[in-house]
C-alpha positions in Angstrom: 0.0 0.0 0.0 1.3 3.5 -0.9 2.1 5.9 1.8 -0.2 9.0 2.1 0.6 11.4 -0.7 0.7 14.3 1.8 3.5 12.8 3.9 5.4 11.5 0.8 5.4 15.1 -0.6 6.7 16.6 2.6 9.5 14.0 2.6 10.4 15.1 -1.0 9.2 11.9 -2.6 7.8 12.5 -6.1 4.2 11.5 -6.6 1.8 11.6 -9.5 0.2 14.9 -8.3 0.4 17.4 -5.5 -1.5 16.6 -2.3 -4.4 18.9 -1.5 -6.1 20.3 1.6 -7.7 23.6 2.4 -7.2 25.9 5.3 -10.5 26.3 7.1 -11.8 23.2 5.3 -13.7 22.0 8.4 -16.3 24.7 8.6 -19.1 26.6 7.0 -18.4 25.3 3.5 -19.7 21.9 4.6 -23.4 21.2 4.7 -22.6 18.5 7.3 -20.9 21.0 9.5 -23.8 23.4 9.3 -26.1 20.6 10.2 -24.1 20.1 13.4 -24.2 23.8 14.1 -28.0 23.6 14.4 -27.4 21.5 17.6 -24.1 22.8 18.9 -22.3 26.2 19.3 -18.8 26.7 17.9 -17.4 26.4 21.4 -19.3 23.2 22.1 -17.9 21.7 18.9 -14.4 22.5 20.0 -14.6 21.7 23.7 -16.2 18.2 23.4 -13.5 15.9 22.1 -15.9 13.5 20.3 -17.5 16.4 18.4 -14.2 18.1 17.6 -12.9 14.7 16.2 -16.0 14.3 14.1 -15.8 17.9 12.6 -12.0 17.4 11.9 -12.8 14.4 9.7 -15.8 15.8 7.9 -13.8 17.3 5.0 -11.9 14.1 4.5 -15.2 12.3 3.8 -17.2 15.2 2.2 -14.5 16.8 0.1 -11.9 14.1 -0.3 -8.9 16.1 0.9 -5.6 14.4 1.4 -5.1 15.5 5.0 -7.2 16.6 8.0 -6.4 19.5 10.3 -7.4 19.6 13.9 -10.6 21.4 14.5 -9.6 24.0 17.1 -8.7 27.7 17.3 -5.5 29.7 17.6 -6.9 31.5 20.6 -6.7 28.4 22.8 -3.2 29.5 23.8 -4.4 32.8 25.3 -7.0 30.7 27.1 -4.3 28.5 28.6 -2.6 31.7 29.8 -5.6 32.5 31.9 -7.5 34.8 29.5 -11.2 34.3 28.9 -12.3 34.2 25.3 -15.9 34.1 24.1 -16.5 32.8 20.6 -19.5 34.8 19.4 -21.3 34.9 16.1 -19.3 38.0 15.3 -16.0 36.4 16.1 -13.9 35.8 19.3 -13.9 38.4 22.0 -11.8 38.6 25.1 -13.5 39.4 28.4 -10.5 41.5 29.4 -7.7 42.3 26.9 -4.1 43.1 27.8 -4.5 46.7 27.0 -7.1 47.0 29.8 -4.8 45.8 32.6 -2.0 47.7 34.4 0.6 45.0 34.3 -0.1 42.9 31.2 2.6 40.2 31.6 2.0 39.8 35.4 -1.8 39.4 34.7 -1.2 36.1 32.9 -1.7 32.8 34.8 -0.6 29.9 32.6 -2.2 26.5 33.0 -1.2 24.1 30.2 -3.6 21.4 31.5 -6.2 23.5 29.7 -5.2 21.8 26.5 -6.1 18.2 27.7 -9.4 18.1 25.9 -7.6 18.8 22.6 -5.2 15.9 23.1 -8.2 13.7 23.8 -9.7 14.9 20.5 -6.5 14.0 18.6 -6.6 10.5 20.1 -10.2 10.0 19.1 -9.5 11.2 15.6 -6.8 8.7 15.1 -9.0 5.9 16.5 -12.0 6.8 14.3 -10.5 8.0 11.0 -10.7 5.8 7.9 -7.4 4.6 6.6 -4.1 6.4 7.1 -5.3 10.0 6.5 -2.6 12.3 8.0 -3.6 14.7 10.8 -2.1 18.2 10.9 -1.9 20.0 14.3 -1.4 23.7 14.7 -1.3 26.8 16.8 -1.1 30.5 16.2 2.3 32.2 15.8 3.4 34.7 18.4 2.6 38.0 16.6 -0.9 37.0 15.7 -1.6 35.6 19.1 -0.3 38.8 20.8 -2.4 40.9 18.5 -5.6 39.3 19.7 -4.6 39.3 23.3 -4.0 43.1 23.2 -6.8 44.1 20.9 -9.3 41.9 22.6 -11.5 41.2 19.5 -11.2 40.1 15.9 -13.4 42.7 14.1 -10.5 45.1 13.4 -7.8 43.3 11.6 -5.6 46.4 11.6 -5.1 45.7 15.4 -4.2 49.4 16.1 -4.0 48.9 19.9 -1.8 45.9 19.5 0.6 47.6 17.0 0.8 50.6 19.4 1.6 48.2 22.3 4.5 46.6 20.3 6.0 50.0 19.4 5.5 51.7 22.8 6.3 48.7 25.1 8.7 46.5 23.2 10.2 45.0 26.4 6.7 44.1 27.8 5.8 42.7 24.3 9.0 40.6 24.4 8.1 39.1 27.8 4.6 38.1 26.5 6.0 36.7 23.3 8.5 34.6 25.2 5.6 33.2 27.3 3.5 32.5 24.2 6.5 30.6 22.8 7.0 28.5 25.9 3.3 27.5 26.1 3.1 26.9 22.3 6.0 24.6 22.5 4.4 22.5 25.3 1.2 22.5 23.3 2.8 21.5 20.0 4.9 18.7 21.7 1.8 17.3 23.4 -0.1 17.4 20.1 2.7 15.4 18.6 2.7 12.9 21.4 -1.1 12.5 21.0 -0.7 11.6 17.4 -0.5 14.4 14.9 1.8 13.9 11.9 2.6 17.4 10.8 2.3 20.8 12.4 1.4 24.2 11.0 2.1 27.6 12.6 -0.4 30.3 11.5 1.1 33.8 11.4 -2.1 35.3 9.9 -1.0 38.9 10.5 2.7 38.9 9.6 2.2 42.0 7.5 1.1 44.3 10.3 4.6 45.5 11.2 7.8 46.3 9.2 9.8 43.3 8.1 12.8 44.4 10.0 10.9 44.5 13.3 9.3 41.2 12.5 12.7 39.7 11.8 14.1 41.0 15.1 11.2 40.4 17.5 9.1 37.6 16.1 11.0 35.4 13.6 13.4 34.1 16.4 10.2 33.1 18.3 8.9 31.3 15.2 12.2 29.4 14.8 12.2 28.4 18.4 8.7 26.8 18.1 9.7 25.2 14.8 13.0 23.8 16.2 11.0 22.1 19.0 8.6 20.6 16.6 11.3 19.4 14.1 13.4 17.8 16.9 10.6 15.2 17.2 10.9 14.4 13.5 7.5 16.1 12.8 7.3 18.2 9.6 6.9 21.9 10.3 4.8 24.2 8.0 4.9 28.0 8.5 2.3 30.3 7.1 3.5 34.0 7.3 0.5 35.6 5.6 1.1 39.1 4.3 4.9 39.1 4.9 5.5 40.4 1.4 9.2 41.1 0.7 10.0 39.4 4.0 9.5 36.1 2.3 13.2 36.2 1.3 14.0 35.5 5.0 12.3 32.1 4.8 14.6 29.1 4.5 15.0 25.5 5.8 16.3 26.8 9.1 12.9 28.3 9.7 10.6 25.5 8.4 10.3 22.4 6.2 7.5 24.0 4.2 6.4 27.7 3.8 2.8 28.3 3.0 2.4 31.1 0.5 -0.6 33.6 0.5 -2.5 34.5 -2.7 -0.8 37.9 -3.0 2.5 36.4 -4.2 3.6 34.7 -7.5 4.5 31.3 -6.3 6.9 30.8 -9.2 8.9 33.9 -8.2 8.8 32.7 -4.6 10.5 29.5 -5.7 13.1 31.4 -7.6 13.8 33.5 -4.5 13.9 30.7 -2.0 15.6 28.0 -4.0 14.6 24.4 -4.4 15.4 23.0 -0.9 12.5 24.3 1.0 8.9 23.0 0.4 6.1 25.3 -0.6 2.3 25.2 0.1 -0.5 27.3 -1.4 -1.2 29.9 -3.0 -4.5 29.5 -4.9 -6.7 32.6 -4.4 -9.6 31.4 -2.3 -11.9 33.9 -3.9 -11.9 31.9 -7.2 -13.9 29.2 -5.3 -16.7 31.8 -5.4 -16.9 31.7 -9.2 -18.5 29.3 -11.6 -16.8 26.0 -12.6 -15.6 27.3 -15.9 -13.7 30.2 -14.4 -12.5 28.0 -11.5 -11.2 25.3 -13.9 -9.4 27.9 -15.9 -7.6 29.3 -12.8 -6.7 25.8 -11.6 -5.2 24.9 -14.9 -2.7 27.7 -14.5 -0.9 25.7 -11.8 -0.2 22.7 -14.1 3.0 24.1 -15.4 4.3 24.9 -11.9 3.1 21.6 -10.4 4.6 19.6 -13.2 8.1 20.7 -12.1 7.4 21.3 -8.4 7.1 17.9 -6.7 7.8 19.5 -3.2 4.6 21.5 -3.2 1.2 21.1 -1.4 -1.8 22.5 -3.2 -3.7 24.8 -0.8 -5.3 28.2 -0.7 -3.7 31.6 -0.1 -5.7 31.8 3.1 -8.8 30.0 4.5 -12.0 29.0 2.7 -14.4 31.9 2.7 -17.7 31.4 4.6 -19.9 31.9 1.6 -18.0 29.4 -0.6 -20.4 27.0 -2.4 -19.7 23.4 -1.3 -20.0 22.3 -5.0 -17.1 24.6 -6.0 -14.8 23.4 -3.2 -15.6 19.8 -4.2 -15.0 20.5 -7.9 -11.6 22.0 -7.1 -10.5 19.0 -5.0 -11.8 16.5 -7.6 -10.1 18.4 -10.4 -6.7 18.5 -8.6 -6.9 14.8 -7.9 -7.8 13.8 -11.5 -5.8 16.3 -13.6 -2.7 15.3 -15.5 0.1 17.0 -13.7 2.6 15.9 -16.4 5.0 14.3 -13.9 6.1 11.4 -16.1 
């Protein structure tokens, strides 16, 4: 029996096509997920291990993706640091943000036992999944997590209070980043021990600050998390969305694979980074909103790249949009799996 195409590709083994999975694949694009939401809140689906396991595996059955990603949220790390987060219909909201307390760092009270329900979900996923579908674990990268902790809500993605905090109080920000890293490493290592087979770090807001500052304050933190993951032999994928020209800083010392957003030309990224590091992405998720004819035309543009690039995972430039038709997502997955990628 052949090894999973996702894991082979990460190892640099040439396969007949690129593997495919979508960020945010377990969510509102799936009718089966929306059916579950009629009975359970988002928080209930995350907090109950059996439910989280079921949601994690829905896109494997419904869409036919080549890998599952743990159904959770990047804000579980702030929760493990003692911050209360309410997941509302308008997005997550902190009961008290770090900008609202006198001594932000001292207000944090870490308790890594908080993650135990997530480890239980991973074990259930591996017990109930069909076949050998790989499971990807994840957490949020330090800048992105810090932004939410300071801003206190997700409705303003410019994060003005968080950016101000980083520039005005760099020493305090560094203390919090170090704590985020320490807890994220424990969280990642325990995900690995529980049974994940790859790990992705989501830096959703890498473009908020200048590349020079990101390189000085946050990239070492990313590398520390990545090193801890890779020491276990687990592949490490890093997604620095919006990093722009900072992509040139990415190399195999940072990660095994770099996930590329939709704003970059992936062929030029390959030229910049060389052939050693793996790439993931960068299909514009908005094309999933179009009709099959347009969608097929856009997918076909990747054949030339994919024919040469065997160390590449097909994914989106960011997560599946909420109003994406299920039929379009399924069409894309089926097309990727059946197309001739000219890898003879």
